[in-house]
N, C-alpha and C positions, 0 to 999 in steps of 0.2 A: 504494499499499500504506499502510495506516495505521501510524504508528510505535508500537512497543511502549511507549516513553516519549518524550514530547516536553516539553522544559523551555523556558519562554519568559520571558526577563527576570526571572529569579529573584533575589530579595534576601531576606536573612535577617539580622536584628539581634537581639542579646541586650543590651537596654538601649542604652547608647551604642556598644557594639561591633558593628560591621558585619562579619559573618562571610562572607556571600555578597553580591557586589556586581555582580549583573547577569549570570546564567549563561543561555546559550542553547545547547542542543544536543539531539539526539534519538538514539534507539537503535532500529534496525530489528528486526523479528522475526527471531530466529535469530542475532543479532549478539552478539558478546562484546566489551564495552568495558571496559578497565582504566583506573582513575583513579589517578594517581600524584601525588606532590608532598610537600613537607616537612610536618611536624607543624604544625597550626594553619593550614593553607591553606584549610580548609573542606570537605575531601573527605567526611568522615563526616556533616557537616551537610547536604551536598548529597544524600547517600544517604538520610538520614532524612527529608528534605523529599520525596523521590521517592515515599514511601508515606504521607506526612503524619503521620509520627511527630513531626515538627517542623512547625509551621504557618509557612509562608513569610510574610515581612513584605510582599512584593509579588511579582507575577509569577504564572505559571500552570504547573501540572503536569498533563499529560494522559497517562493510561494507557489505551492502546488507543482513543484518541479521546475518553475520558471525562475531563472536567475535574474532578480531585479537589479542587481548591481552591474549587470552587463550594459554598457553604454548604448547598445543597439536595441534594448528591449523597450517595448511600448508600455512605459510605466503607468500611464493613465488607464490603459486597458486592464492592467493587473490590479490597480487600485480599486477598480469597480467591484472586485471580489471582497474588498476589505472594508469593514465599517470601523470608524474610529470615534471614540467618545472621550472627551478631554475633561480636565478638572474644571475649566470654565465652560459655559454652555454654548457660547458662539452662535447663538440665535440671531436672526435678523430682527432688530427691534421694531422696524417699521412694517413688518409683515405679521399677519396673524399666524396662529399655529398651523392651520391647514396649508397656507402658502409657504411657510417654512419647510413643510414636508414635501411640497410638490415642485418647488423651483429647480432643485437638482435633478429630480426625475425627468423633468421636461427638457432641461438644457443638456444634460449628460446622456440620459438613457433615451431621449427623444420620445418619451411617452405622450400620448394625447392627454388633454385635460381630464377627461372622464376617467381614464384608467389611472392617472396619477392621483386623482381625488379618491378613488376606490382603495388603492393601495395605502394611501395616507390614512384613511379612516380605519382600515383594518389594523394598522399598526398603532394608531392612537388607542384603539380598543384594547390592543395587546398590552399596552403599558398602563391601562386604567384611566385614560384621559379622553374618552370619546365625547364627553360633554364640553371639552375646552377648545374645539377646532376654531371657534371665532374669537377666542381671547388673544390678546397680544402678550408677549413675553413679560412686560412690566406688570401685568395683572396676575402673574403666576408666582407661586412660592419658588424658592431655589430647587426644592426637590421636584416639583412639577416641571420646571424648565429642564432639569436634567433628564427626566423621563421623556420629554418631548425631544431632546437631543438623541436619546436612544431610539425613539421611534423614527426620527429622521434618518438615522443610519440604517435602520432595518428596512426602511422603505426602498432602499437602493438594492435590496436582495443580496446581501453579502453572504459569502461562504464562511467568513471569519470575522470576529469582532475583537477589537483591541480596546482596552479600557485603561486610561491613564488616571489613576486615583479619582474615580468618578464621584466619590462622596466627600473628598477632602475639603471642598468649598462650601459644604452644606452645614447648617445648624444640626446638632446632634439629633433633634427630634424628627428631622426630615430624612435621615439616612435610611431608615428601615424600608420606606416605600421604594427607594431606588434598588436596594439590595434584593427586595422581593422580586422586582422585575428581572434582575440579573439571574436570580435563582430559577425563575421561570424559563429564561433562555437556555440555561444549562440543562434543565429538565427536557427541553425540546430538542436537545442534541446539537446546539450551536457550539462550534469551535470557538474557544475564548482564551485570550491572553490578557490577564488582569493584573496591573500593577496596583497594589492595595495595601493599606494599613489596617484593614478590617480582618483581624485574625479569626473571628468567629465565622465569617464568610468563607475564608480560605479553608478552615477546618471542615465546614459542612459541605461545601460545594466543589472544591477543587479535586481533580483527579491526581494532581501533582503540585507540589509547592517548591518554588526555587528561591533560595535565599541568596542574595547578592550583597557583597560588600567590597569596597575598593576597586570596583570595575571588573570583578570576577564572580563566577558562580562558586560560592563556598560550599553549598550543600543543596541537594535536591532529592526528592522522594515523595512517597505518599504522605498526606497531611498528618496521619498518625505517627509517622516516623519523624518528619522534620519538626512538627510542632509539638508532638508528644514525648519524643525521645531522641532529640537531635544528637548527632555524633560529634559535631565540631563545637569547640569551646566558644568561638565567636557567635555561632548561632544561639547557643545557650544564653550568652550574656545579653544578646539583643532581645530574645524573647522574655527573659527575666524582667527587663526594663519595661517592655510593652505590657506584660501582664500586671506588673506593679502599678502602671499608669491606669490601666483599665479598672483595677480593683479600687483605685482611689476616685474613680469617676463612674458612679452607678448608671448615668445615662449612657456613657460609652459602652458599658457592658451590655445593656439591654438592646442597643442598636446593632452591636456586633453580631 
């Protein structure tokens, strides 16, 4: 079976700063992989390299067997297979929710208005926002805006979803609704790579957890192994700090 994503010897530097220092791993179709680690460990850079929003300094990234680091590849065509959800929602403030979901369908996929509206409404229902199609982003909570962003990505029919800490910009009480949508996607068999600080989500939903630090993969494996019985001292110290922080914040515990 061809991997949904295969990353080979990936390096990324910004000037003299080497952010990724040789990453090798792959994600199978239908697999959910959560990437965890401290700030500055390279998690988000890895995710952005996975769809060439950042150009790797060295190494290769293959999406369904297509080498997207090949200069001759049609990257726009490959990106149509990949949905991306960011920390910030990046909705068009002057467009209502329905139009936010249809503009890319019409311009990129060349769908007619009726079909684009139908797909948009299906995906708004999927994230629990069928009644918000006429609302504007400013009229929605942060959690609702993030769910609209997820619906917008899904409306493009991706084979793979990338999430870059999708709950980090939300108030704690709004996190749960977004995580429930993501759990539903995982239950539906969506291939997902999720950079997250939500340990409860990683524990419950991920097929595999990858712990990064210092631009390398320190440890990876099943959630019960990496989160429950980590082999590496660096993983243990990171998780001890995270668990201590969650224990000190009852709201974070309930939303995780």
